DRENTORKOL-3810 file (N, C-alpha, C; in nm, 4 decimals):
REM DRENTORKOL-3810
@n.u->-0.6900; n.v->-3.7966; n.w->-1.6106; ca.u->-0.6243; ca.v->-3.7104; ca.w->-1.7428; c.u->-0.5424; c.v->-3.6114; c.w->-1.6194
@n.u->-0.4300; n.v->-3.5686; n.w->-1.8150; ca.u->-0.3984; ca.v->-3.4179; ca.w->-1.7661; c.u->-0.3524; c.v->-3.3656; c.w->-1.9112
@n.u->-0.3901; n.v->-3.2761; n.w->-1.9205; ca.u->-0.3633; ca.v->-3.1667; ca.w->-2.0265; c.u->-0.3297; c.v->-3.0205; c.w->-1.9946
@n.u->-0.2361; n.v->-2.9824; n.w->-2.0683; ca.u->-0.1897; ca.v->-2.8273; ca.w->-2.1195; c.u->-0.2937; c.v->-2.7543; c.w->-2.1979
@n.u->-0.2747; n.v->-2.6089; n.w->-2.1433; ca.u->-0.4373; ca.v->-2.5345; ca.w->-2.1491; c.u->-0.3242; c.v->-2.4623; c.w->-2.2738
@n.u->-0.3901; n.v->-2.4542; n.w->-2.3835; ca.u->-0.3390; ca.v->-2.3905; ca.w->-2.5226; c.u->-0.3818; c.v->-2.2593; c.w->-2.4814
@n.u->-0.4907; n.v->-2.1969; n.w->-2.4594; ca.u->-0.5484; ca.v->-2.0394; ca.w->-2.4633; c.u->-0.6395; c.v->-2.0063; c.w->-2.3529
@n.u->-0.5512; n.v->-1.9365; n.w->-2.2986; ca.u->-0.6709; ca.v->-1.8267; ca.w->-2.1313; c.u->-0.8086; c.v->-1.8666; c.w->-2.2134
@n.u->-0.8619; n.v->-1.9203; n.w->-2.0811; ca.u->-1.0170; ca.v->-1.9147; ca.w->-2.1254; c.u->-1.1045; c.v->-2.0154; c.w->-2.0362
@n.u->-1.2485; n.v->-1.9894; n.w->-1.9910; ca.u->-1.2882; ca.v->-1.9985; ca.w->-1.8857; c.u->-1.3284; c.v->-2.2032; c.w->-1.9561
@n.u->-1.2936; n.v->-2.2491; n.w->-1.8525; ca.u->-1.3114; ca.v->-2.4094; ca.w->-1.8926; c.u->-1.4441; c.v->-2.4592; c.w->-1.8290
@n.u->-1.5539; n.v->-2.4968; n.w->-1.9208; ca.u->-1.7073; ca.v->-2.5431; ca.w->-1.8581; c.u->-1.7040; c.v->-2.6878; c.w->-1.8653
@n.u->-1.6029; n.v->-2.7781; n.w->-1.9428; ca.u->-1.6065; ca.v->-2.9022; ca.w->-1.9056; c.u->-1.5029; c.v->-3.0085; c.w->-1.9864
@n.u->-1.6196; n.v->-3.0550; n.w->-1.9983; ca.u->-1.5112; ca.v->-3.1879; ca.w->-2.1112; c.u->-1.6334; c.v->-3.2580; c.w->-2.2166
@n.u->-1.5402; n.v->-3.2542; n.w->-2.3317; ca.u->-1.6249; ca.v->-3.3393; ca.w->-2.4345; c.u->-1.5318; c.v->-3.4798; c.w->-2.4411
@n.u->-1.5794; n.v->-3.6278; n.w->-2.4658; ca.u->-1.5197; ca.v->-3.7415; ca.w->-2.4295; c.u->-1.6234; c.v->-3.8518; c.w->-2.5365
@n.u->-1.5047; n.v->-3.8938; n.w->-2.5656; ca.u->-1.5895; ca.v->-3.9895; ca.w->-2.6429; c.u->-1.4695; c.v->-4.1672; c.w->-2.6219
@n.u->-1.5199; n.v->-4.2580; n.w->-2.7155; ca.u->-1.4174; ca.v->-4.3903; ca.w->-2.6933; c.u->-1.3549; c.v->-4.4306; c.w->-2.8485
@n.u->-1.2399; n.v->-4.5145; n.w->-2.8132; ca.u->-1.1971; ca.v->-4.6318; ca.w->-2.9143; c.u->-1.1916; c.v->-4.6960; c.w->-2.8629
@n.u->-1.2268; n.v->-4.8594; n.w->-2.9167; ca.u->-1.2198; ca.v->-4.9505; ca.w->-2.8910; c.u->-1.1922; c.v->-5.0444; c.w->-3.0334
@n.u->-0.9890; n.v->-5.1176; n.w->-2.9715; ca.u->-1.0197; ca.v->-5.1930; ca.w->-3.1491; c.u->-1.0240; c.v->-5.3397; c.w->-3.0511
@n.u->-1.0562; n.v->-5.4041; n.w->-3.1344; ca.u->-1.1351; ca.v->-5.5385; ca.w->-3.1838; c.u->-1.0188; c.v->-5.6765; c.w->-3.2515
@n.u->-0.9169; n.v->-5.6960; n.w->-3.1748; ca.u->-0.8345; ca.v->-5.7650; ca.w->-3.2518; c.u->-0.8554; c.v->-5.9270; c.w->-3.2451
@n.u->-0.8576; n.v->-5.9538; n.w->-3.3935; ca.u->-0.8961; ca.v->-6.0972; ca.w->-3.4710; c.u->-0.7970; c.v->-6.1815; c.w->-3.4822
@n.u->-0.8015; n.v->-6.2674; n.w->-3.5138; ca.u->-0.6773; ca.v->-6.3516; ca.w->-3.5644; c.u->-0.5951; c.v->-6.2957; c.w->-3.7045
@n.u->-0.6843; n.v->-6.2340; n.w->-3.7841; ca.u->-0.6443; ca.v->-6.1452; ca.w->-3.9201; c.u->-0.6559; c.v->-6.0719; c.w->-3.9228
@n.u->-0.7027; n.v->-5.9966; n.w->-3.8733; ca.u->-0.7094; ca.v->-5.8322; ca.w->-3.8671; c.u->-0.7956; c.v->-5.7583; c.w->-3.7296
@n.u->-0.7902; n.v->-5.6198; n.w->-3.7681; ca.u->-0.7977; ca.v->-5.5987; ca.w->-3.6247; c.u->-0.9025; c.v->-5.4523; c.w->-3.6430
@n.u->-0.9906; n.v->-5.4772; n.w->-3.5913; ca.u->-1.0686; ca.v->-5.3574; ca.w->-3.6118; c.u->-1.1432; c.v->-5.2519; c.w->-3.5497
@n.u->-1.1230; n.v->-5.0886; n.w->-3.5796; ca.u->-1.1753; ca.v->-5.0511; ca.w->-3.4652; c.u->-1.3309; c.v->-4.9595; c.w->-3.4937
@n.u->-1.3340; n.v->-4.9670; n.w->-3.3797; ca.u->-1.5180; ca.v->-4.8734; ca.w->-3.3517; c.u->-1.4348; c.v->-4.7693; c.w->-3.2735
@n.u->-1.4807; n.v->-4.6243; n.w->-3.2878; ca.u->-1.4186; ca.v->-4.5227; ca.w->-3.2423; c.u->-1.5949; c.v->-4.4088; c.w->-3.1946
@n.u->-1.5710; n.v->-4.3310; n.w->-3.1526; ca.u->-1.6951; ca.v->-4.2473; ca.w->-3.1534; c.u->-1.6777; c.v->-4.1162; c.w->-3.1818
@n.u->-1.5153; n.v->-4.1695; n.w->-3.2080; ca.u->-1.4276; ca.v->-3.9856; ca.w->-3.2248; c.u->-1.5316; c.v->-3.8815; c.w->-3.3238
@n.u->-1.5137; n.v->-3.7403; n.w->-3.2672; ca.u->-1.5954; ca.v->-3.6545; ca.w->-3.4094; c.u->-1.5251; c.v->-3.6672; c.w->-3.5154
@n.u->-1.3823; n.v->-3.7497; n.w->-3.5268; ca.u->-1.3117; ca.v->-3.7351; ca.w->-3.6650; c.u->-1.3285; c.v->-3.8647; c.w->-3.7173
@n.u->-1.4412; n.v->-3.9889; n.w->-3.6656; ca.u->-1.5026; ca.v->-4.0852; ca.w->-3.7489; c.u->-1.6205; c.v->-4.0775; c.w->-3.7883
@n.u->-1.6879; n.v->-4.1294; n.w->-3.8814; ca.u->-1.8303; ca.v->-4.1508; ca.w->-3.9120; c.u->-1.8707; c.v->-4.1750; c.w->-3.8226
@n.u->-2.0237; n.v->-4.1349; n.w->-3.7906; ca.u->-2.0904; ca.v->-4.1864; ca.w->-3.6844; c.u->-2.1727; c.v->-4.2953; c.w->-3.6768
@n.u->-2.1511; n.v->-4.3329; n.w->-3.5530; ca.u->-2.2138; ca.v->-4.4687; ca.w->-3.4649; c.u->-2.3147; c.v->-4.4012; c.w->-3.4256
@n.u->-2.4224; n.v->-4.5385; n.w->-3.3640; ca.u->-2.5146; ca.v->-4.5068; ca.w->-3.3048; c.u->-2.4607; c.v->-4.4492; c.w->-3.1195
@n.u->-2.3601; n.v->-4.4659; n.w->-3.0862; ca.u->-2.3142; ca.v->-4.4149; ca.w->-2.9874; c.u->-2.2561; c.v->-4.2699; c.w->-2.9755
@n.u->-2.2509; n.v->-4.1575; n.w->-2.9474; ca.u->-2.2162; ca.v->-4.0691; ca.w->-2.9578; c.u->-2.1036; c.v->-3.9671; c.w->-2.8807
@n.u->-2.0471; n.v->-3.9085; n.w->-2.8532; ca.u->-1.9246; ca.v->-3.8095; ca.w->-2.7833; c.u->-2.0534; c.v->-3.7405; c.w->-2.6459
@n.u->-2.0139; n.v->-3.7337; n.w->-2.5812; ca.u->-2.0283; ca.v->-3.6759; ca.w->-2.4376; c.u->-1.9967; c.v->-3.5428; c.w->-2.3639
@n.u->-2.1193; n.v->-3.4477; n.w->-2.3702; ca.u->-2.0552; ca.v->-3.3613; ca.w->-2.3069; c.u->-2.0427; c.v->-3.3332; c.w->-2.1433
@n.u->-1.9560; n.v->-3.3402; n.w->-2.0665; ca.u->-1.9771; ca.v->-3.3274; ca.w->-1.9416; c.u->-1.9212; c.v->-3.1911; c.w->-1.8504
@n.u->-2.0299; n.v->-3.1389; n.w->-1.7975; ca.u->-2.0139; ca.v->-3.0159; ca.w->-1.8010; c.u->-2.0101; c.v->-2.9821; c.w->-1.6121
@n.u->-1.9276; n.v->-2.9238; n.w->-1.5927; ca.u->-1.8297; ca.v->-2.9119; ca.w->-1.4601; c.u->-1.9522; c.v->-2.7832; c.w->-1.4024
@n.u->-2.0109; n.v->-2.8000; n.w->-1.2400; ca.u->-2.0428; ca.v->-2.7684; ca.w->-1.1545; c.u->-2.0322; c.v->-2.6367; c.w->-1.1885
@n.u->-1.9184; n.v->-2.6084; n.w->-1.1397; ca.u->-1.8069; ca.v->-2.4321; ca.w->-1.1698; c.u->-1.7450; c.v->-2.4565; c.w->-1.2945
@n.u->-1.7597; n.v->-2.3606; n.w->-1.3566; ca.u->-1.5939; ca.v->-2.3400; ca.w->-1.4593; c.u->-1.4771; c.v->-2.2646; c.w->-1.4019
@n.u->-1.4040; n.v->-2.3713; n.w->-1.4539; ca.u->-1.2495; ca.v->-2.2985; ca.w->-1.3853; c.u->-1.2126; c.v->-2.2612; c.w->-1.5013
@n.u->-1.1134; n.v->-2.1077; n.w->-1.4512; ca.u->-1.0852; ca.v->-2.0069; ca.w->-1.5467; c.u->-0.9492; c.v->-2.0920; c.w->-1.5683
@n.u->-0.8974; n.v->-2.0953; n.w->-1.6682; ca.u->-0.7564; ca.v->-2.1169; ca.w->-1.7194; c.u->-0.6515; c.v->-2.0211; c.w->-1.7675
@n.u->-0.5677; n.v->-2.0565; n.w->-1.7310; ca.u->-0.4568; ca.v->-1.9911; ca.w->-1.8609; c.u->-0.3474; c.v->-2.0761; c.w->-1.9342
@n.u->-0.3184; n.v->-1.9638; n.w->-2.0449; ca.u->-0.2296; ca.v->-2.0617; ca.w->-2.1235; c.u->-0.1035; c.v->-2.1201; c.w->-2.0563
@n.u->-0.0721; n.v->-2.2555; n.w->-2.0709; ca.u->0.0573; ca.v->-2.3056; ca.w->-2.0223; c.u->0.0323; c.v->-2.4004; c.w->-1.8879
@n.u->-0.1145; n.v->-2.3334; n.w->-1.7885; ca.u->-0.1118; ca.v->-2.4162; ca.w->-1.7219; c.u->-0.2011; c.v->-2.5604; c.w->-1.7081
@n.u->-0.1511; n.v->-2.6450; n.w->-1.6664; ca.u->-0.2063; ca.v->-2.7917; ca.w->-1.6498; c.u->-0.3323; c.v->-2.8118; c.w->-1.5577
@n.u->-0.4006; n.v->-2.9217; n.w->-1.6416; ca.u->-0.5350; ca.v->-2.9432; ca.w->-1.5989; c.u->-0.5480; c.v->-3.0922; c.w->-1.5389
@n.u->-0.5303; n.v->-3.1473; n.w->-1.4581; ca.u->-0.5191; ca.v->-3.2818; ca.w->-1.3995; c.u->-0.6946; c.v->-3.3097; c.w->-1.3367
@n.u->-0.7182; n.v->-3.4383; n.w->-1.3712; ca.u->-0.8537; ca.v->-3.4835; ca.w->-1.2832; c.u->-0.9081; c.v->-3.6482; c.w->-1.3133
@n.u->-0.9834; n.v->-3.6620; n.w->-1.2892; ca.u->-0.9868; ca.v->-3.8170; ca.w->-1.2548; c.u->-1.1528; c.v->-3.8222; c.w->-1.2727
@n.u->-1.2259; n.v->-3.9091; n.w->-1.3820; ca.u->-1.3636; ca.v->-3.9663; ca.w->-1.4450; c.u->-1.3383; c.v->-4.0941; c.w->-1.3613
@n.u->-1.4720; n.v->-4.0997; n.w->-1.2591; ca.u->-1.4671; ca.v->-4.2509; ca.w->-1.2517; c.u->-1.6872; c.v->-4.2806; c.w->-1.3042
@n.u->-1.6564; n.v->-4.4040; n.w->-1.3073; ca.u->-1.8097; ca.v->-4.4668; ca.w->-1.3618; c.u->-1.8406; c.v->-4.5232; c.w->-1.3195
@n.u->-1.9487; n.v->-4.4996; n.w->-1.2784; ca.u->-2.0307; ca.v->-4.6710; ca.w->-1.1878; c.u->-2.1499; c.v->-4.6929; c.w->-1.2777
@n.u->-2.1850; n.v->-4.8180; n.w->-1.2407; ca.u->-2.2834; ca.v->-4.8769; ca.w->-1.3276; c.u->-2.3955; c.v->-4.8459; c.w->-1.2607
@n.u->-2.5421; n.v->-4.8104; n.w->-1.3206; ca.u->-2.6337; ca.v->-4.8238; ca.w->-1.2734; c.u->-2.7262; c.v->-4.8715; c.w->-1.2525
@n.u->-2.8663; n.v->-4.8818; n.w->-1.2284; ca.u->-2.9512; ca.v->-4.9817; ca.w->-1.2233; c.u->-3.0317; c.v->-4.9443; c.w->-1.3825
@n.u->-3.0113; n.v->-4.8268; n.w->-1.4374; ca.u->-3.0713; ca.v->-4.8302; ca.w->-1.5669; c.u->-3.0268; c.v->-4.8124; c.w->-1.6747
@n.u->-2.9296; n.v->-4.9363; n.w->-1.6220; ca.u->-2.7629; ca.v->-4.9627; ca.w->-1.7477; c.u->-2.7315; c.v->-4.8816; c.w->-1.8212
@n.u->-2.6945; n.v->-4.7830; n.w->-1.7428; ca.u->-2.6646; ca.v->-4.6684; ca.w->-1.8178; c.u->-2.5179; c.v->-4.6207; c.w->-1.6603
@n.u->-2.4050; n.v->-4.5349; n.w->-1.6450; ca.u->-2.3388; ca.v->-4.4800; ca.w->-1.5984; c.u->-2.4285; c.v->-4.3654; c.w->-1.5096
@n.u->-2.3185; n.v->-4.3471; n.w->-1.3561; ca.u->-2.3300; ca.v->-4.2167; ca.w->-1.2954; c.u->-2.1375; c.v->-4.2262; c.w->-1.3154
@n.u->-2.1602; n.v->-4.1051; n.w->-1.3416; ca.u->-2.0028; ca.v->-4.0296; ca.w->-1.3766; c.u->-1.9376; c.v->-3.9557; c.w->-1.2675
@n.u->-1.8075; n.v->-3.9656; n.w->-1.1979; ca.u->-1.7978; ca.v->-3.8876; ca.w->-1.0884; c.u->-1.6686; c.v->-3.8201; c.w->-1.1267
@n.u->-1.6790; n.v->-3.6928; n.w->-1.1657; ca.u->-1.5716; ca.v->-3.6091; ca.w->-1.2276; c.u->-1.4830; c.v->-3.4958; c.w->-1.1677
@n.u->-1.3561; n.v->-3.4919; n.w->-1.1372; ca.u->-1.3365; ca.v->-3.4012; ca.w->-1.0580; c.u->-1.2027; c.v->-3.3198; c.w->-1.1756
@n.u->-1.1714; n.v->-3.2106; n.w->-1.1810; ca.u->-1.0836; ca.v->-3.1391; ca.w->-1.2814; c.u->-1.0145; c.v->-3.0275; c.w->-1.1623
@n.u->-0.8737; n.v->-2.9986; n.w->-1.1431; ca.u->-0.8001; ca.v->-2.9369; ca.w->-1.0803; c.u->-0.7402; c.v->-2.8727; c.w->-1.1561
@n.u->-0.6104; n.v->-2.7465; n.w->-1.1410; ca.u->-0.5436; ca.v->-2.6726; ca.w->-1.1632; c.u->-0.4276; c.v->-2.7357; c.w->-1.1321
@n.u->-0.3198; n.v->-2.7566; n.w->-1.1481; ca.u->-0.2492; ca.v->-2.8043; ca.w->-1.0889; c.u->-0.1156; c.v->-2.7195; c.w->-0.9973
@n.u->-0.1121; n.v->-2.7153; n.w->-0.9038; ca.u->-0.0112; ca.v->-2.5978; ca.w->-0.8626; c.u->-0.0738; c.v->-2.5320; c.w->-0.7450
@n.u->-0.2160; n.v->-2.5191; n.w->-0.8418; ca.u->-0.3741; ca.v->-2.4582; ca.w->-0.7263; c.u->-0.4299; c.v->-2.5437; c.w->-0.6309
@n.u->-0.5311; n.v->-2.4644; n.w->-0.5556; ca.u->-0.6290; ca.v->-2.5078; ca.w->-0.5090; c.u->-0.7428; c.v->-2.5506; c.w->-0.5322
@n.u->-0.7455; n.v->-2.4594; n.w->-0.6322; ca.u->-0.8708; ca.v->-2.4545; ca.w->-0.7508; c.u->-0.8759; c.v->-2.5973; c.w->-0.8439
@n.u->-1.0789; n.v->-2.6349; n.w->-0.8009; ca.u->-1.0994; ca.v->-2.7512; ca.w->-0.8157; c.u->-1.2406; c.v->-2.7442; c.w->-0.8682
@n.u->-1.2904; n.v->-2.8456; n.w->-0.9712; ca.u->-1.4468; ca.v->-2.8087; ca.w->-0.9905; c.u->-1.4654; c.v->-2.9791; c.w->-0.9912
@n.u->-1.5874; n.v->-3.0395; n.w->-0.9328; ca.u->-1.6687; ca.v->-3.2112; ca.w->-0.9106; c.u->-1.7709; c.v->-3.1586; c.w->-0.9543
@n.u->-1.8393; n.v->-3.2709; n.w->-1.0186; ca.u->-1.9922; ca.v->-3.2845; ca.w->-1.0478; c.u->-1.9947; c.v->-3.4221; c.w->-1.0855
@n.u->-2.1281; n.v->-3.4870; n.w->-1.0148; ca.u->-2.1786; ca.v->-3.6063; ca.w->-1.0767; c.u->-2.3078; c.v->-3.5712; c.w->-1.1670
@n.u->-2.2565; n.v->-3.6651; n.w->-1.2968; ca.u->-2.3519; ca.v->-3.6919; ca.w->-1.4297; c.u->-2.4383; c.v->-3.8145; c.w->-1.3821
@n.u->-2.5446; n.v->-3.8561; n.w->-1.4399; ca.u->-2.6354; ca.v->-3.9591; ca.w->-1.4645; c.u->-2.5752; c.v->-3.9390; c.w->-1.6519
@n.u->-2.5396; n.v->-4.0292; n.w->-1.6819; ca.u->-2.5338; ca.v->-4.0631; ca.w->-1.8738; c.u->-2.6234; c.v->-4.0704; c.w->-1.8975
@n.u->-2.7274; n.v->-4.1406; n.w->-1.8128; ca.u->-2.8968; ca.v->-4.1552; ca.w->-1.8985; c.u->-2.9623; c.v->-3.9906; c.w->-1.8630
@n.u->-2.9262; n.v->-3.9279; n.w->-1.8509; ca.u->-3.0217; ca.v->-3.7633; ca.w->-1.8087; c.u->-2.9214; c.v->-3.7086; c.w->-1.9503
@n.u->-2.8764; n.v->-3.7188; n.w->-2.0129; ca.u->-2.7613; ca.v->-3.6622; ca.w->-2.1056; c.u->-2.8868; c.v->-3.5996; c.w->-2.2358
@n.u->-2.8796; n.v->-3.4980; n.w->-2.2676; ca.u->-2.9463; ca.v->-3.4295; ca.w->-2.3694; c.u->-2.8348; c.v->-3.4392; c.w->-2.5320
@n.u->-2.8610; n.v->-3.5123; n.w->-2.6338; ca.u->-2.7664; ca.v->-3.4872; ca.w->-2.7120; c.u->-2.8871; c.v->-3.3979; c.w->-2.8607
@n.u->-2.8153; n.v->-3.3691; n.w->-2.9066; ca.u->-2.8723; ca.v->-3.2712; ca.w->-3.0184; c.u->-2.7611; c.v->-3.2777; c.w->-3.1627
@n.u->-2.7956; n.v->-3.4570; n.w->-3.2357; ca.u->-2.7106; ca.v->-3.4701; ca.w->-3.3428; c.u->-2.7431; c.v->-3.3624; c.w->-3.4630
@n.u->-2.6208; n.v->-3.2810; n.w->-3.5157; ca.u->-2.6122; ca.v->-3.2246; ca.w->-3.6120; c.u->-2.5183; c.v->-3.2937; c.w->-3.7407
@n.u->-2.5048; n.v->-3.4080; n.w->-3.7379; ca.u->-2.4099; ca.v->-3.4708; ca.w->-3.8243; c.u->-2.5082; c.v->-3.5596; c.w->-3.8967
@n.u->-2.4679; n.v->-3.5861; n.w->-4.0141; ca.u->-2.5191; ca.v->-3.6736; ca.w->-4.1276; c.u->-2.4420; c.v->-3.8144; c.w->-4.1005
@n.u->-2.5456; n.v->-3.9031; n.w->-4.1248; ca.u->-2.4885; ca.v->-4.0320; ca.w->-4.0860; c.u->-2.4108; c.v->-4.0496; c.w->-4.2474
@n.u->-2.2704; n.v->-4.1417; n.w->-4.2676; ca.u->-2.1825; ca.v->-4.1374; ca.w->-4.3953; c.u->-2.2572; c.v->-4.2800; c.w->-4.4475
@n.u->-2.3340; n.v->-4.3455; n.w->-4.3720; ca.u->-2.3933; ca.v->-4.4862; ca.w->-4.4531; c.u->-2.5251; c.v->-4.4065; c.w->-4.5529
@n.u->-2.5330; n.v->-4.2841; n.w->-4.5657; ca.u->-2.6487; ca.v->-4.2656; ca.w->-4.6529; c.u->-2.6492; c.v->-4.2912; c.w->-4.8138
END
């Protein structure tokens, strides 16, 4: 990943979600877990760094997320982020099944 910082701040982690397009013969169906779409039984993830990064406006943050399937039918996520042009970086390993989620959104299907 790579993105430009828009505001000087402390970067504590990343918010993640996925989109999938099912391509059929006559129709394409989008399944999105984005916060901009209706709720599903899959949700967004909060991935926190072990050490937050102090970032300034216009700096570029680059990094990598690696997913390794585990025996709990989930993933171990290795994440690394660094501020481009510096030696400043933060790393973390997260067991996705250990995430705690608190959902405050209403299901649109009600």
